[in-house]
LONUNU-476807 format. One line per 4 residues: their letters; for each residue x, y, z of N, C-alpha, C. Coordinates in Angstrom, 2 decimals, decimal comma, m for minus. Layout:
REM residues N
A	X Y Z X Y Z X Y Z; ...
***
This chain:
REM residues 221
MNFP	m76,37 78,70 104,68 m75,41 77,67 105,08 m74,07 78,34 105,35; m73,50 78,05 106,52 m72,25 78,68 106,92 m71,05 77,78 106,65; m69,95 78,41 106,26 m68,72 77,68 105,96 m67,57 78,22 106,81; m66,52 77,40 107,03 m66,36 76,01 106,60 m67,26 75,09 107,42
CVVV	m67,53 73,91 106,87 m68,47 73,02 107,55 m68,17 71,55 107,28; m68,71 70,74 108,15 m68,75 69,28 107,96 m70,20 68,91 107,73; m70,47 68,26 106,60 m71,83 67,79 106,29 m71,83 66,28 106,43; m72,69 65,77 107,30 m72,75 64,33 107,57 m73,96 63,74 106,86
NFKT	m73,71 62,85 105,91 m74,76 62,13 105,21 m75,07 60,85 105,97; m76,28 60,76 106,56 m76,62 59,62 107,40 m76,81 58,33 106,61; m77,21 58,43 105,34 m77,53 57,26 104,51 m78,61 56,42 105,21; m78,57 55,10 105,06 m79,57 54,25 105,70 m78,92 53,15 106,54
YESS	m77,84 53,51 107,21 m77,23 52,57 108,14 m78,16 52,38 109,34; m78,10 51,22 109,96 m78,93 50,97 111,14 m78,66 52,01 112,23; m77,42 52,47 112,27 m77,00 53,44 113,29 m77,52 54,85 113,03; m78,16 55,06 111,87 m78,55 56,44 111,52 m79,96 56,54 110,93
IGEN	m80,83 55,62 111,35 m82,22 55,60 110,88 m83,15 55,61 112,09; m84,30 56,25 111,97 m85,28 56,25 113,04 m84,78 56,97 114,28; m85,00 56,37 115,44 m84,55 57,00 116,69 m83,03 57,12 116,73; m82,33 56,21 116,05 m80,88 56,32 115,99 m80,46 57,57 115,23
AVNL	m81,27 57,98 114,25 m80,99 59,21 113,51 m81,11 60,42 114,44; m82,12 60,41 115,29 m82,29 61,51 116,25 m81,10 61,57 117,19; m80,71 60,42 117,72 m79,58 60,39 118,66 m78,29 60,88 118,01; m78,05 60,45 116,77 m76,83 60,86 116,09 m76,87 62,35 115,76
AKIC	m78,02 62,83 115,34 m78,16 64,26 115,04 m77,94 65,10 116,30; m78,40 64,62 117,44 m78,19 65,34 118,69 m76,70 65,41 119,04; m75,97 64,36 118,73 m74,52 64,38 118,94 m73,88 65,44 118,04; m74,30 65,46 116,78 m73,78 66,47 115,83 m74,10 67,87 116,33
DSVS	m75,31 68,07 116,82 m75,75 69,36 117,34 m74,92 69,77 118,55; m74,69 68,82 119,44 m73,93 69,09 120,66 m72,49 69,48 120,34; m71,86 68,74 119,42 m70,47 69,04 119,04 m70,39 70,41 118,37; m71,38 70,74 117,54 m71,39 72,04 116,89 m71,47 73,17 117,92
KETG	m72,36 73,01 118,91 m72,50 74,04 119,94 m71,26 74,13 120,80; m70,68 72,99 121,14 m69,51 72,95 122,02 m68,29 73,59 121,37; m68,11 73,36 120,07 m66,89 73,80 119,38 m67,07 75,09 118,60; m68,33 75,47 118,34 m68,58 76,63 117,50 m68,33 76,37 116,03
KNIA	m68,19 75,10 115,66 m67,95 74,72 114,27 m69,27 74,37 113,58; m69,31 74,58 112,27 m70,52 74,34 111,50 m70,66 72,87 111,10; m71,76 72,26 111,50 m72,08 70,88 111,13 m73,51 70,87 110,60; m73,73 70,17 109,50 m75,07 69,95 108,96 m75,25 68,46 108,74
VCVS	m76,50 68,01 108,71 m76,76 66,59 108,51 m77,76 66,38 107,38; m77,60 65,27 106,67 m78,53 64,86 105,61 m79,16 63,55 106,07; m80,49 63,54 106,18 m81,16 62,37 106,73 m82,21 61,83 105,76; m82,62 60,61 106,02 m83,69 59,99 105,24 m84,95 60,85 105,32
VSDL	m85,69 60,90 104,22 m86,91 61,71 104,17 m87,86 61,34 105,32; m87,93 60,07 105,64 m88,85 59,63 106,70 m88,43 60,12 108,08; m87,18 60,56 108,21 m86,69 61,04 109,51 m86,59 62,55 109,60; m86,98 63,26 108,54 m86,78 64,71 108,51 m87,42 65,42 109,70
YRVS	m88,69 65,18 109,93 m89,36 65,92 110,98 m88,83 65,56 112,36; m88,68 64,26 112,61 m88,25 63,85 113,95 m86,85 64,38 114,27; m86,00 64,53 113,24 m84,66 65,07 113,47 m84,67 66,59 113,55; m85,29 67,24 112,57 m85,26 68,71 112,51 m85,93 69,34 113,72
SQVS	m86,90 68,65 114,32 m87,59 69,19 115,48 m86,80 69,06 116,77; m85,68 68,33 116,70 m84,90 68,06 117,91 m83,54 68,76 117,95; m83,12 69,35 116,83 m81,78 69,96 116,77 m81,84 71,36 116,18; m80,78 72,12 116,40 m80,72 73,49 115,87 m79,82 73,60 114,65
ISVF	m79,01 72,58 114,37 m78,17 72,59 113,17 m79,04 72,37 111,94; m78,49 72,69 110,77 m79,23 72,54 109,52 m79,42 71,06 109,18; m80,65 70,73 108,80 m80,99 69,36 108,42 m81,43 69,36 106,95; m80,80 68,48 106,17 m81,10 68,35 104,75 m81,73 66,98 104,48
SEHV	m82,58 66,93 103,46 m83,10 65,66 102,98 m82,01 64,96 102,15; m82,03 63,64 102,15 m81,08 62,90 101,31 m81,53 62,82 99,85; m82,78 63,23 99,60 m83,32 63,14 98,24 m84,52 64,07 98,12; m84,72 64,60 96,93 m85,97 65,29 96,61 m86,17 65,23 95,10
DGDD	m87,41 65,28 94,67 m87,73 65,30 93,24 m88,22 66,69 92,85; m88,18 66,97 91,56 m88,60 68,28 91,07 m90,04 68,35 90,64; m90,82 67,32 90,96 m92,21 67,27 90,51 m93,11 68,24 91,27; m94,17 68,67 90,61 m95,21 69,47 91,24 m96,25 68,54 91,86
FGAH	m97,23 69,12 92,56 m98,33 68,32 93,11 m99,01 67,52 92,00; m99,42 66,30 92,30 m100,11 65,51 91,30 m99,97 64,03 91,54; m100,24 63,25 90,50 m100,23 61,80 90,59 m98,80 61,28 90,40; m98,01 61,40 91,44 m96,59 61,00 91,38 m96,30 60,05 92,54
TGKV	m96,71 58,83 92,43 m96,52 57,86 93,50 m95,03 57,67 93,80; m94,69 57,78 95,07 m93,32 57,53 95,50 m92,38 58,71 95,37; m92,85 59,82 94,84 m92,00 61,01 94,67 m91,90 61,78 95,99; m90,79 62,49 96,15 m90,58 63,36 97,32 m90,66 64,80 96,85
LVKD	m91,67 65,52 97,27 m91,88 66,89 96,82 m91,09 67,88 97,67; m90,66 68,96 97,05 m89,92 70,01 97,75 m90,77 70,60 98,87; m92,06 70,83 98,60 m92,94 71,37 99,64 m93,00 70,45 100,85; m92,91 69,15 100,62 m92,96 68,18 101,70 m91,74 68,30 102,61
ILDN	m90,54 68,37 102,02 m89,35 68,47 102,87 m89,30 69,83 103,56; m89,80 70,86 102,91 m89,86 72,19 103,52 m90,75 72,15 104,77; m91,92 71,57 104,64 m92,87 71,52 105,75 m92,37 70,62 106,89; m91,43 69,74 106,59 m90,89 68,84 107,61 m89,54 69,30 108,17
GAKG	m89,21 70,57 107,90 m88,06 71,18 108,57 m86,75 71,16 107,85; m86,72 70,70 106,61 m85,45 70,65 105,87 m85,02 72,04 105,44; m83,70 72,27 105,45 m83,12 73,50 104,92 m82,81 73,37 103,43; m82,89 72,13 102,93 m82,60 71,87 101,53 m82,43 70,38 101,32
SLLN	m81,72 70,01 100,25 m81,56 68,59 99,94 m80,20 68,30 99,33; m79,70 67,12 99,65 m78,57 66,53 98,95 m79,10 65,93 97,66; m78,38 66,12 96,56 m78,83 65,61 95,26 m77,68 64,92 94,53; m78,03 63,91 93,75 m77,11 63,30 92,79 m75,93 62,58 93,43
HSED	m76,11 62,06 94,64 m75,06 61,23 95,24 m74,81 60,02 94,34; m73,63 59,46 94,40 m73,30 58,30 93,56 m74,26 57,14 93,77; m74,88 57,09 94,96 m75,84 56,04 95,25 m77,27 56,45 94,89; m77,42 57,65 94,32 m78,76 58,16 93,98 m78,64 59,13 92,81
RYRL	m78,19 58,61 91,67 m77,91 59,46 90,51 m79,19 60,00 89,87; m79,09 61,22 89,37 m80,20 61,88 88,66 m79,85 62,02 87,17; m80,84 61,92 86,32 m80,68 62,36 84,94 m80,49 63,88 84,97; m79,65 64,41 84,10 m79,29 65,83 84,18 m80,49 66,77 84,12
DLLD	m81,45 66,48 83,26 m82,61 67,36 83,18 m83,44 67,33 84,46; m83,51 66,14 85,08 m84,25 66,03 86,34 m83,49 66,67 87,49; m82,16 66,62 87,41 m81,34 67,28 88,41 m81,55 68,79 88,36; m81,53 69,33 87,17 m81,77 70,76 86,98 m83,15 71,14 87,53
MSIQ	m84,14 70,31 87,24 m85,50 70,57 87,70 m85,56 70,62 89,23; m84,89 69,67 89,88 m84,90 69,63 91,35 m84,19 70,84 91,94; m83,05 71,22 91,36 m82,31 72,39 91,84 m83,18 73,64 91,74; m83,82 73,82 90,61 m84,64 75,02 90,41 m85,86 75,03 91,34
KLKD	m86,46 73,85 91,57 m87,61 73,77 92,46 m87,20 74,13 93,90; m86,00 73,69 94,30 m85,49 74,07 95,62 m85,30 75,58 95,70; m84,71 76,16 94,66 m84,52 77,62 94,62 m85,85 78,36 94,76; m86,84 77,88 94,03 m88,15 78,53 94,05 m88,76 78,56 95,45
NKLL	m88,36 77,58 96,27 m88,89 77,48 97,63 m87,88 77,96 98,68; m86,82 78,65 98,19 m85,80 79,21 99,08 m85,11 78,15 99,92; m84,92 76,97 99,33 m84,19 75,89 99,96 m82,85 75,69 99,25; m81,91 75,09 99,97 m80,55 74,94 99,46 m80,35 73,59 98,78
SIVC	m79,42 73,56 97,82 m79,06 72,32 97,15 m77,57 72,04 97,33; m77,27 70,81 97,76 m75,89 70,31 97,79 m75,83 69,21 96,75; m75,12 69,44 95,66 m75,16 68,51 94,53 m73,82 67,80 94,37; m73,88 66,48 94,36 m72,66 65,68 94,23 m72,27 65,50 92,77
ANNS	m70,97 65,41 92,54 m70,41 65,13 91,22 m69,33 64,07 91,37; m69,26 63,15 90,41 m68,27 62,07 90,53 m66,95 62,40 89,86; m66,89 63,48 89,10 m65,62 63,91 88,50 m65,70 65,40 88,17; m64,57 65,98 87,80 m64,53 67,43 87,59 m65,36 67,86 86,38
ESAE	m65,47 67,00 85,38 m66,25 67,35 84,19 m67,75 67,44 84,52; m68,23 66,47 85,29 m69,65 66,53 85,66 m69,91 67,70 86,61; m68,94 68,01 87,47 m69,09 69,17 88,36 m69,20 70,46 87,56; m68,43 70,55 86,49 m68,48 71,74 85,63 m69,85 71,86 84,97
AIAT	m70,39 70,74 84,50 m71,71 70,76 83,88 m72,79 71,12 84,89; m72,68 70,56 86,09 m73,66 70,83 87,15 m73,62 72,30 87,56; m72,44 72,90 87,52 m72,30 74,31 87,91 m73,18 75,22 87,06; m73,48 74,83 85,83 m74,32 75,67 84,96 m75,76 75,75 85,49
FEPD	m76,15 74,80 86,36 m77,48 74,83 86,96 m77,52 75,74 88,19; m76,35 76,21 88,60 m76,20 77,13 89,74 m76,77 76,60 91,05; m76,33 75,40 91,47 m76,72 74,92 92,80 m76,01 75,76 93,86; m76,40 75,57 95,11 m75,77 76,34 96,18 m74,39 75,81 96,54
VIAI	m74,22 74,49 96,48 m72,95 73,84 96,82 m72,75 72,65 95,90; m71,50 72,39 95,51 m71,15 71,18 94,77 m70,18 70,37 95,61; m70,40 69,07 95,68 m69,51 68,18 96,43 m68,87 67,19 95,46; m67,56 67,18 95,39 m66,85 66,24 94,53 m66,53 64,98 95,32
EPPE	m67,01 63,84 94,81 m66,83 62,55 95,47 m66,52 61,46 94,45; m65,26 61,09 94,27 m64,96 59,96 93,38 m65,59 58,67 93,94; m66,46 58,01 93,19 m67,20 56,85 93,72 m66,31 55,73 94,24; m65,16 55,54 93,60 m64,29 54,43 93,99 m63,68 54,60 95,37
LIGG	m63,73 55,81 95,92 m63,15 56,06 97,24 m64,20 56,17 98,34; m65,49 56,19 97,96 m66,55 56,33 98,94 m66,58 55,11 99,86; m66,59 55,38 101,17 m66,63 54,30 102,15 m65,29 53,63 102,39; m64,25 54,11 101,72 m62,93 53,52 101,87 m62,13 54,12 103,01
DISV	m60,89 53,69 103,10 m60,01 54,13 104,19 m59,01 55,18 103,76; m59,00 55,53 102,47 m58,06 56,53 101,97 m58,83 57,75 101,52; m58,50 58,89 102,09 m59,21 60,13 101,77 m58,92 60,59 100,36; m59,92 61,17 99,72 m59,73 61,76 98,39 m58,63 62,82 98,42
TNAN	m58,46 63,49 99,55 m57,44 64,53 99,65 m56,03 63,97 99,57; m55,88 62,70 99,88 m54,57 62,03 99,76 m54,48 61,19 98,49; m55,57 60,48 98,17 m55,56 59,58 97,03 m55,59 60,31 95,70; m56,32 61,43 95,65 m56,47 62,14 94,37 m56,71 63,63 94,60
PDIV	m55,73 64,33 95,18 m55,93 65,77 95,42 m56,16 66,56 94,14; m55,63 66,07 93,01 m55,78 66,79 91,75 m57,24 66,93 91,34; m58,04 65,90 91,62 m59,45 65,97 91,22 m60,17 67,06 92,02; m59,73 67,28 93,25 m60,32 68,33 94,08 m59,96 69,70 93,51
VNTI	m58,68 69,90 93,24 m58,21 71,19 92,71 m58,82 71,47 91,34; m58,83 70,46 90,47 m59,38 70,64 89,12 m60,87 70,94 89,16; m61,57 70,28 90,08 m63,01 70,53 90,20 m63,28 71,96 90,63; m62,56 72,43 91,62 m62,75 73,80 92,09 m62,48 74,79 90,95
QKVH	m61,42 74,56 90,20 m61,09 75,46 89,08 m62,19 75,47 88,03; m62,66 74,27 87,66 m63,69 74,18 86,61 m65,02 74,76 87,07; m65,39 74,50 88,31 m66,63 75,05 88,83 m66,56 76,57 88,88; m65,44 77,11 89,36 m65,30 78,56 89,50 m65,16 79,26 88,15
NVAN	m64,81 78,52 87,12 m64,82 79,09 85,78 m66,24 79,35 85,29; m67,19 78,63 85,89 m68,60 78,78 85,52 m69,31 79,74 86,45; m69,13 79,53 87,76 m69,82 80,35 88,76 m69,09 80,23 90,09; m69,28 81,19 90,97 m68,61 81,20 92,27 m69,40 80,34 93,26
IPVL	m69,34 79,02 93,04 m70,10 78,07 93,85 m69,15 77,38 94,83; m69,47 77,36 96,13 m68,62 76,66 97,10 m68,53 75,18 96,78; m67,35 74,60 97,04 m67,12 73,19 96,75 m66,71 72,44 98,02; m67,41 71,34 98,28 m67,03 70,39 99,32 m66,32 69,22 98,66
CGAG	m65,61 68,44 99,44 m65,10 67,17 98,90 m65,44 66,05 99,87; m65,57 64,86 99,33 m65,90 63,71 100,14 m65,30 62,46 99,56; m65,45 61,35 100,27 m64,96 60,02 99,92 m63,69 59,72 100,71; m63,85 58,83 101,67 m62,72 58,39 102,47 m62,28 59,34 103,56
IKNG	m62,99 60,44 103,75 m62,63 61,40 104,80 m62,83 60,74 106,16; m61,80 60,78 106,99 m61,89 60,07 108,27 m61,51 60,90 109,48; m60,67 61,93 109,32 m60,17 62,63 110,50 m59,91 64,11 110,22; m59,47 64,82 111,25 m59,24 66,24 111,14 m58,16 66,61 110,15
MDVK	m57,17 65,77 109,99 m56,11 66,04 109,03 m56,66 66,00 107,61; m57,58 65,07 107,35 m58,21 65,00 106,03 m59,01 66,27 105,76; m59,71 66,75 106,78 m60,49 67,98 106,64 m59,58 69,18 106,42; m58,51 69,25 107,19 m57,54 70,35 107,06 m56,98 70,40 105,64
KAIE	m56,66 69,22 105,10 m56,11 69,16 103,74 m57,16 69,62 102,72; m58,41 69,26 102,95 m59,50 69,69 102,05 m59,59 71,21 102,01; m59,50 71,84 103,17 m59,54 73,29 103,25 m58,34 73,90 102,53; m57,17 73,31 102,73 m55,95 73,80 102,08 m56,04 73,71 100,56
LGCV	m56,75 72,69 100,07 m56,92 72,51 98,62 m57,94 73,48 98,03; m58,67 74,17 98,90 m59,63 75,17 98,42 m61,09 74,86 98,67; m61,38 73,73 99,32 m62,76 73,39 99,64 m63,26 74,21 100,82; m64,59 74,30 100,95 m65,18 75,00 102,09 m65,60 74,02 103,18
GVLI	m65,26 72,75 103,00 m65,60 71,73 103,97 m65,66 70,36 103,34; m66,26 69,42 104,06 m66,29 68,04 103,59 m67,70 67,46 103,72; m67,96 66,45 102,90 m69,16 65,63 102,98 m68,71 64,25 103,43; m69,27 63,77 104,53 m68,80 62,52 105,13 m69,98 61,66 105,52
ASGV	m69,79 60,36 105,53 m70,86 59,45 105,96 m70,32 58,46 106,98; m69,72 57,36 106,50 m69,34 56,26 107,40 m68,32 56,66 108,45; m67,53 57,70 108,19 m66,56 58,16 109,18 m67,21 58,61 110,46; m68,51 58,95 110,38 m69,28 59,32 111,57 m70,34 58,27 111,87
TKAK	m71,13 57,91 110,87 m72,28 57,03 111,10 m71,88 55,63 111,55; m70,68 55,17 111,16 m70,23 53,84 111,54 m69,10 53,88 112,57; m68,83 55,07 113,08 m67,76 55,21 114,07 m68,17 54,57 115,40; m67,20 53,98 116,11 m67,49 53,41 117,43 m67,93 54,50 118,40
DPRE	m67,33 55,68 118,24 m67,68 56,83 119,08 m67,89 58,03 118,17; m69,12 58,24 117,68 m69,39 59,34 116,74 m68,99 60,71 117,29; m69,16 60,92 118,57 m68,82 62,21 119,17 m67,32 62,48 119,03; m66,50 61,49 119,38 m65,05 61,67 119,27 m64,64 61,83 117,82
ALLD	m65,30 61,10 116,93 m65,00 61,22 115,49 m65,30 62,63 115,00; m66,42 63,18 115,43 m66,80 64,53 115,02 m65,86 65,59 115,59; m65,49 65,42 116,86 m64,56 66,37 117,47 m63,24 66,40 116,69; m62,78 65,22 116,29 m61,56 65,14 115,48 m61,76 65,81 114,14
LVSG	m62,87 65,53 113,48 m63,13 66,08 112,15 m63,19 67,60 112,17; m63,96 68,17 113,10 m64,12 69,63 113,10 m62,86 70,36 113,53; m61,92 69,64 114,13 m60,64 70,28 114,48 m59,88 70,71 113,25; m60,23 70,13 112,09 m59,56 70,49 110,85 m60,16 71,68 110,14
L	m61,29 72,19 110,63 m61,94 73,32 109,99 m61,21 74,65 110,31
***
């Protein structure tokens, strides 16, 4: 995974599921090629293959479990996302929390399969604890700002700085920030605070013009 970067979490908006996921991913791919900036996307497990087969940027699953093969109805196996083109998985988003032991299990299973983990934390203390599992990337996202109009870089820059300090006290793990990120200035501020990029969702997935939104965002890298 190359930095600095913008990571777009598609979630399950109508605008980012099924064929709409492919179209949006192609826009992300096009902007990345045009600007030379790093963009990655996180998509629904059901869309992994259709998206990864159509773009050259890194595609991540929005979820994975740490289970092995067996009688696990409804589980998402690491081998499954690997075979469907994923470079790794987003884990522990505020909308998809993991128990800590299960989070550790998923991170290690991804490592075993040479896949990357982007692990979300809702505060600096949880980010510090997660750092002991040695994920590839940690993303700090205060839940109260997710989907809002005020960027974490403006509303609470201290949580970003404190998270980076606490994580780096444990291990040299790159840190992204997210929640309320909307434009290139927000991204620029994130980089100035010490992040290697941002994790964003509605600022792109719900934008009237996703291409223009992305061009603005990557201008801050």
